C-alpha positions as CSV (number, residue, x, y, z in Angstrom):
1,X,0.0,0.0,0.0
2,X,1.4,3.3,-0.9
3,X,4.4,1.6,-2.7
4,X,4.3,1.4,-6.6
5,X,5.3,-1.7,-8.3
6,X,8.4,-1.4,-10.6
7,X,7.6,-2.4,-14.2
8,X,9.5,-5.2,-16.1
9,X,11.3,-2.6,-18.4
10,X,14.3,-0.8,-16.9
11,X,13.4,2.8,-16.0
12,X,9.9,2.1,-17.2
13,X,10.8,3.4,-20.7
14,X,10.1,1.7,-24.0
15,X,12.5,1.7,-26.9
16,X,11.9,4.6,-29.3
17,X,11.3,3.7,-32.9
18,X,13.6,5.4,-35.4
19,X,12.3,6.6,-38.7
20,X,13.8,3.6,-40.5
21,X,12.0,1.2,-38.2
22,X,14.9,0.3,-36.0
23,X,15.0,0.6,-32.3
24,X,17.0,3.3,-30.5
25,X,17.3,4.3,-26.9
26,X,15.8,7.3,-25.3
27,X,19.1,8.2,-23.7
28,X,20.9,9.0,-27.0
29,X,18.2,11.2,-28.3
30,X,17.1,8.7,-30.9
31,X,20.2,9.2,-33.1
32,X,21.1,6.2,-35.1
33,X,24.4,4.4,-34.4
34,X,26.8,4.6,-37.4
35,X,29.0,1.6,-38.3
36,X,32.7,2.6,-38.5
37,X,33.3,0.0,-41.3
38,X,30.1,0.8,-43.2
39,X,30.6,0.7,-47.0
40,X,33.8,-1.4,-46.7
41,X,34.0,-4.9,-48.1
42,X,36.8,-7.4,-47.3
43,X,37.8,-10.4,-49.4
44,X,38.8,-13.4,-47.4
45,X,42.7,-13.8,-47.4
46,X,43.2,-10.3,-48.7
47,X,45.6,-9.3,-45.8
48,X,47.6,-12.5,-46.2
49,X,48.1,-11.9,-49.8
50,X,49.5,-8.4,-49.1
51,X,52.0,-9.9,-46.5
52,X,53.1,-12.5,-49.0
53,X,53.6,-9.9,-51.8
54,X,55.8,-7.8,-49.4
55,X,58.0,-10.8,-48.4
56,X,58.7,-12.0,-51.9
57,X,61.6,-10.6,-53.8
58,X,62.2,-10.8,-57.5
59,X,64.4,-13.8,-58.5
60,X,67.1,-11.5,-60.0
61,X,67.5,-9.9,-56.6
62,X,67.7,-13.2,-54.7
63,X,70.0,-15.0,-57.1
64,X,73.2,-13.0,-56.3
65,X,72.6,-13.5,-52.6
66,X,72.2,-17.2,-53.0
67,X,75.3,-17.4,-55.2
68,X,77.3,-15.4,-52.6
69,X,76.2,-17.6,-49.7
70,X,77.1,-20.7,-51.7
71,X,80.6,-19.4,-52.6
72,X,81.3,-18.4,-48.9
73,X,80.2,-21.9,-47.7
74,X,82.3,-23.6,-50.4
75,X,85.3,-21.5,-49.4
76,X,84.8,-22.3,-45.7
77,X,84.5,-26.0,-46.4
78,X,87.6,-25.9,-48.6
79,X,89.6,-24.0,-46.0
80,X,88.5,-25.9,-42.8
81,X,86.7,-29.2,-43.7
82,X,87.5,-31.0,-46.9
83,X,89.1,-30.3,-50.2
84,X,89.1,-32.1,-53.5
85,X,92.4,-33.1,-55.2
86,X,93.1,-34.7,-58.5
87,X,95.7,-37.5,-58.9
88,X,98.1,-36.4,-61.6
89,X,100.5,-39.4,-61.8
90,X,100.7,-43.2,-61.4
91,X,102.9,-43.0,-58.3
92,X,100.1,-44.3,-56.0
93,X,98.8,-47.2,-58.1
94,X,96.9,-49.4,-57.6
95,X,95.5,-47.6,-54.6
96,X,94.9,-44.4,-56.7
97,X,94.7,-44.1,-60.4
98,X,95.6,-41.1,-62.6
99,X,92.6,-38.8,-62.8
100,X,91.0,-40.0,-59.5
101,X,89.5,-37.3,-57.3
102,X,90.1,-37.7,-53.6
103,X,88.6,-35.8,-50.7
104,X,91.2,-34.7,-48.1
105,X,90.3,-34.2,-44.5
106,X,91.5,-30.7,-43.4
107,X,89.5,-30.5,-40.1
108,X,91.3,-32.9,-37.7
109,X,94.7,-31.2,-38.1
110,X,93.0,-28.1,-36.6
111,X,92.5,-30.2,-33.4
112,X,96.1,-31.3,-33.2
113,X,95.9,-34.5,-35.2
114,X,99.3,-35.5,-36.7
115,X,100.0,-37.7,-39.7
116,X,100.1,-41.4,-38.7
117,X,101.9,-44.4,-40.3
118,X,100.0,-45.9,-43.2
119,X,97.8,-42.9,-43.9
120,X,97.7,-41.4,-47.5
121,X,98.4,-37.7,-47.2
122,X,98.6,-34.6,-49.4
123,X,101.4,-32.2,-48.8
124,X,103.0,-29.2,-50.3
125,X,106.2,-29.6,-52.3
126,X,109.0,-29.3,-49.6
127,X,111.1,-27.7,-52.3
128,X,112.7,-29.4,-55.3
129,X,110.5,-32.4,-55.4
130,X,108.5,-31.1,-58.4
131,X,109.3,-29.2,-61.6
132,X,108.9,-25.4,-61.3
133,X,106.8,-25.3,-64.5
134,X,103.0,-25.3,-63.9
135,X,100.2,-25.4,-66.4
136,X,98.2,-22.2,-67.0
137,X,94.5,-21.9,-65.9
138,X,91.9,-19.5,-67.3
139,X,89.9,-17.1,-65.0
140,X,87.0,-19.5,-64.5
141,X,89.3,-22.4,-63.5
142,X,91.1,-20.1,-61.1
143,X,87.9,-19.2,-59.4
144,X,86.8,-22.8,-59.1
145,X,90.1,-23.9,-57.8
146,X,90.1,-21.0,-55.3
147,X,86.8,-22.2,-53.7
148,X,87.9,-25.9,-53.9
149,X,85.7,-27.2,-56.7
150,X,88.7,-28.1,-58.8
151,X,92.4,-28.6,-58.1
152,X,94.7,-25.7,-58.5
153,X,97.6,-25.8,-61.0
154,X,99.5,-23.1,-59.0
155,X,99.7,-25.2,-55.9
156,X,102.5,-27.8,-56.1
157,X,101.1,-30.7,-54.0
158,X,102.0,-34.3,-53.8
159,X,100.2,-37.4,-52.4
160,X,102.1,-40.3,-50.8
161,X,101.7,-42.8,-48.0
162,X,103.3,-42.1,-44.6
163,X,105.8,-44.9,-43.7
164,X,107.5,-43.5,-40.7
165,X,106.9,-40.5,-38.3
166,X,109.1,-38.5,-36.1
167,X,111.4,-40.6,-33.8
168,X,111.1,-43.7,-36.0
169,X,114.0,-45.5,-37.6
170,X,113.3,-46.7,-41.2
171,X,115.4,-48.7,-43.7
172,X,115.2,-51.0,-46.7
173,X,118.2,-53.0,-47.9
174,X,116.9,-53.5,-51.4
175,X,116.1,-56.5,-53.6
176,X,113.1,-58.3,-52.1
177,X,113.9,-57.1,-48.6
178,X,110.9,-55.4,-46.8
179,X,110.8,-51.9,-45.4
180,X,111.7,-52.0,-41.7
181,X,110.3,-49.5,-39.2
182,X,111.7,-49.7,-35.6
183,X,113.0,-53.2,-36.3
184,X,109.6,-54.5,-37.5
185,X,109.2,-55.6,-41.1
186,X,106.2,-54.2,-43.0
187,X,104.0,-56.7,-44.9
188,X,103.0,-54.5,-47.8
189,X,101.7,-57.0,-50.4
190,X,98.2,-55.7,-49.9
191,X,98.7,-52.1,-51.1
192,X,101.9,-51.8,-53.2
193,X,101.7,-52.1,-57.0
194,X,101.7,-55.8,-58.2
195,X,105.1,-56.9,-59.3
196,X,106.9,-54.1,-57.3
197,X,109.5,-54.9,-54.6
198,X,109.3,-52.7,-51.4
199,X,112.4,-50.7,-52.5
200,X,114.5,-52.8,-54.9
201,X,115.3,-49.9,-57.1
202,X,116.3,-47.5,-54.3
203,X,117.5,-49.0,-51.0
204,X,118.0,-46.6,-48.1
205,X,118.7,-46.3,-44.4
206,X,118.7,-46.8,-41.6
207,X,117.4,-43.3,-41.2
208,X,116.0,-41.8,-38.0
209,X,113.1,-39.4,-38.8
210,X,113.4,-36.1,-36.9
211,X,110.6,-35.0,-34.7
212,X,107.9,-33.1,-36.5
213,X,108.7,-34.7,-39.9
214,X,107.5,-37.8,-41.8
215,X,109.0,-40.3,-44.3
216,X,106.7,-40.9,-47.3
217,X,106.6,-43.4,-50.2
218,X,104.3,-44.1,-53.1
219,X,102.5,-47.4,-53.5
220,X,103.9,-47.8,-57.0
221,X,107.5,-48.1,-55.7
222,X,109.1,-48.4,-59.1
223,X,107.4,-45.2,-60.3
224,X,107.4,-42.9,-57.3
225,X,109.9,-40.0,-56.7
226,X,109.4,-40.0,-52.9
227,X,111.5,-39.7,-49.8
228,X,114.0,-42.2,-51.1
229,X,115.0,-40.0,-54.0
230,X,115.2,-36.7,-52.1
231,X,117.6,-37.5,-49.3
232,X,119.7,-34.5,-50.3
233,X,116.8,-32.3,-49.1
234,X,116.2,-32.6,-45.3
235,X,117.1,-36.3,-45.5
236,X,114.1,-37.0,-47.7
237,X,111.7,-36.2,-44.9
238,X,108.7,-33.8,-45.0
239,X,107.7,-31.4,-42.4
240,X,104.3,-32.0,-40.7
241,X,103.6,-28.3,-41.3
242,X,103.6,-29.0,-45.1
243,X,100.8,-31.6,-44.8
244,X,97.5,-30.4,-46.1
245,X,95.5,-33.3,-44.7
246,X,94.7,-37.0,-45.0
247,X,93.0,-38.4,-48.1
248,X,90.0,-40.3,-46.9
249,X,87.8,-41.1,-49.9
250,X,88.1,-41.6,-53.6
251,X,85.1,-39.6,-54.7
252,X,85.4,-39.7,-58.5
253,X,84.8,-41.5,-60.8
254,X,81.8,-43.0,-59.1
255,X,82.6,-46.5,-60.1
256,X,85.9,-46.2,-58.1
257,X,84.3,-44.7,-55.0
258,X,86.1,-46.2,-51.9
259,X,87.6,-45.2,-48.6
260,X,91.4,-45.1,-47.9
261,X,92.0,-47.1,-44.7
262,X,95.3,-47.7,-43.0
263,X,96.8,-51.1,-44.0
264,X,96.8,-53.6,-41.1
265,X,100.6,-54.0,-41.1
266,X,101.0,-50.6,-39.6
267,X,99.0,-51.7,-36.5
268,X,101.3,-54.7,-35.7
269,X,102.5,-54.9,-32.1
270,X,106.0,-53.5,-31.5
271,X,105.9,-51.0,-34.3
272,X,105.5,-48.2,-31.7
273,X,108.4,-49.5,-29.7
274,X,110.4,-46.3,-29.8
275,X,107.4,-44.2,-28.8
276,X,106.3,-46.7,-26.1
277,X,109.7,-46.5,-24.4
278,X,109.4,-42.8,-23.9
279,X,106.9,-42.6,-21.1
280,X,108.7,-45.1,-18.8
281,X,112.0,-43.3,-19.4
282,X,110.4,-40.0,-18.6
283,X,108.8,-41.5,-15.5
284,X,112.1,-42.9,-14.3
285,X,113.8,-39.5,-14.8
286,X,111.1,-37.8,-12.8
287,X,111.1,-40.4,-10.0
288,X,114.9,-40.5,-9.5
289,X,115.2,-37.1,-7.7
290,X,112.3,-38.1,-5.4
291,X,114.0,-41.4,-4.5
292,X,117.3,-39.7,-3.7
293,X,115.6,-37.0,-1.6
294,X,113.7,-39.6,0.4
295,X,116.9,-41.7,0.9
296,X,118.8,-38.7,2.2
297,X,116.0,-37.9,4.6
298,X,116.0,-41.4,6.0
299,X,119.8,-41.4,6.5
300,X,119.7,-38.0,8.3
301,X,116.9,-39.2,10.6
302,X,118.9,-42.4,11.5
303,X,122.0,-40.2,12.3
304,X,120.0,-38.0,14.6
305,X,118.5,-41.0,16.5
306,X,122.0,-42.5,16.9
């Protein structure tokens, strides 16, 4: 009684009809609400197409970038990882044939790896091993050789097998006598050229290979101007600093694809005798002062107690 009942519509007001028949609210004076996007039409995927058009470049602009990146990668691979070399002679038959392309590992030397007995290695001419004359290359060939896609004619490189390393004593008495390293005879029938003798045409030694140098020989012993023939230059040895890397794979031609493992004879027991004797000798030299000091101390203690 005395209280009025509130109606169902808020504020008791009804919607006001606009001239076009739509409903408005009394609070906005009946003015119609305008759509901010009125009159605009949008095709599905239109924005995505604009983004794609902005990201795409003409091929003529992208091609130089791609070529530049490819050349930089090729140069880095040649300088630090692997490099292709062509075999120019028969000195490594039958392991390698003239015209073979081998891949040379240039990465492991960066981590302190040294040439090991039995490995096939590529090395720069130590001086006087090759003729001074080199064949000429055109501009395209020079660019390809610079990035490692073809061998360079300007670089005087050789490829041989490591027979002995620094500290080893190596010799061969000729005829059918084997090559001997640290008193152990090498059984080389598996990799030297059929019909060749180990060094029948050029006996040598005994020679002690200086530290940091290697003694190398070709697998075609009767057709290889190797360490045996250059003993007037550093005793026929090659500095480890001249070694480019180890040849690991015959990559071309495809029908000759193969790896270049170390022959088993270089793993025979006792071949490392000279190197194996070094740690005990160094240990003895280091222990001797300690033993003398301890003996002197015991003698002094006994004298004081007496």
